[in-house]
N, C-alpha and C positions, 0 to 999 in steps of 0.2 A: 656343510650343506644345510643341516638343521638350524644352525645359528643364522644363516642368511635368510632362510624361510621364515623363521621366527621374527627377525628384524623387519622383513617386508610386511608380515601380518600386523605387527605392532604399528608400523607407519600408516598402513591403511586404516586401522582402527582409530588412530589419532585424528586423521583427516575426517573420517566419518563422524566422530564424536565432537569435533570442533565446530561443526556447523550443522544446523538442523533445519530441514525444509519445513516451513509452516504450512499447515493444512488450510490454505486460504479458500480453495474450492470455488474460485470466481466463475470459471466456465460452467461448473455444475449448477451453481446458484443462478447464473444467467439462463441456463436451459430450463430451470424451474420457474422462471419469471414470465408472466404474460406479456405479449408484445404491447408496446405503448405505455407500459408501467413507467412511473416517474423515478424509479430506483430499482436496483437489482435486489433480489431476495437476500436477506441477512446484511444488507448495507443500508445506511441512513444518511440523508443529507444533513450536514452540519449547518445549523441556523434555521431560523423561523422563516416559513414561506412568505410571511408578511414583511420581511426585511426588504426595503427598497433595493431593486437592482440585483437580487440574488439570482444566480443562474438556474437552469433547469436540466433535468436528466430525462432520458427516454431510452427504453429498451427497444431495439429495432433489429433489422437484418441488413447486411451488406453482402451482396453476391451469395445469398443463401447461408451466410454465417451470422450467428447471433452476436450482437455487440451492444455496447452501452454508449450513448452519445451525451456529452455534457456541453451545453452552450451557455456562455456568460455574456454579460454586458459590461458592467462597471466594477464588479468586485469578485474576489476569489470565491469559488464555489467548490466545497469539498464534500465527499461522501466517505463515510467510515464503516469498516467492517464491525459487526456486533460481536464477533468472536474474539475474546481476549487471548493473548499469547504471553506466556511467562517470559520475563526478560529481567536482566540485571545490568547495572551500570558497567561500562567497559566493553560490552558486547557490541557487535555491529549488525544493524538491520540492513539486509541487501534486498533491493527490489529488482524485478524484471517485469516490465509492463509492455505488452504488445499494443501499439496505438498508432493513430495517424490523425492528421488534421492541421489546424492553424492555431497559433498562439502558444501558450505555455502549459505544460503538464506539471501538476504539483504532486509531490510525493512526500508524505510525512507520517508521523505516528503520534498518538495521544498517550501520554504517560500517566500511570496511576500507581498509587501506593497500595499495599496489601489491604488497607481499609477501604479501598475502592474510591479514594479521594483523588481527583485529577490534580495534576501540577504541571507547571511548565519548566522544563529543564533548559530552555534557551533555544539556540539555533537548531531546529529539527526539521525545517522545511527545505526541500530540494526543488528547485525550479529548472525545468528542462524545456528549451525551445524545440518545438516539434517540426519535423519534416512533413510535407504533405503526404508522402507515401507511407504505407504501413511498415512499421519497423519495431524492433525490440529495443526498448530503452532500459538502461541499467543505471542504478545509483545506489548509494549507501548512506546510512546515518549512524553515527557513533552514539550509542545510547548512554545517558547520563542520569545521575540522581538530580534532584531539584536544587535550585539556587538557595533554598531556605532549609536544607538538610533533609528533604523528603527522600525516601528510599524507593527506588524503582522496583516494582513487583511484576507489573504486566503492562502491555501496550495494546492499543487498537490501531490497526492499519488505516491510513487515509490516503485517498487519491482525489485529484480534482483538476480544475482548470483555472488559470489566471484570468484577469480581465480581458474582455474582447477575444475570447478563445472559443473554438469549435472543435471538440476533440471526440474521437471515436476510440473506445477501449474494447479490445477483443479478449485480453487475458491479463491476469495479475498473478505473479508468483513472488514469494518472499522467503527468506531464510534468515536465521539469526546465527552469526558466527562469533566464536570467542575472540 
């Protein structure tokens, strides 16, 4: 009996240690953001506002629930979380985003070395076609070192909208799994 109990406890610990929920706190940040703000607190739009055709963001409410709307015209528009999350090559970043709208939801992460230098590891953008009704979308990204030998130390989460999209985001959750 003790051996069985010990085996079950070890198995549960392995599962718990093999993936870690990231403290994204999107809902909390959304609640702290003033209505009509162009971004959620602790999130930044990637790209200069003077770039032609870059999309817009707006904090608003749908049926009494706080949300973040992203509307685009001709180019991808991404917003990234300012909080860095430790990561290493070979791990998997798993997203859960509660959203609705039209167009394409973009999920990605920006990769950095320990020296805080950004690098591109290659294919890290997931594109999901949205259903009009509110739904939880799940996707994952296999994390990798850079093409030129850069070693992954941490990531910044990014979400956005593809061209000609109108997306409403209610929540973002993420975890890193071994």
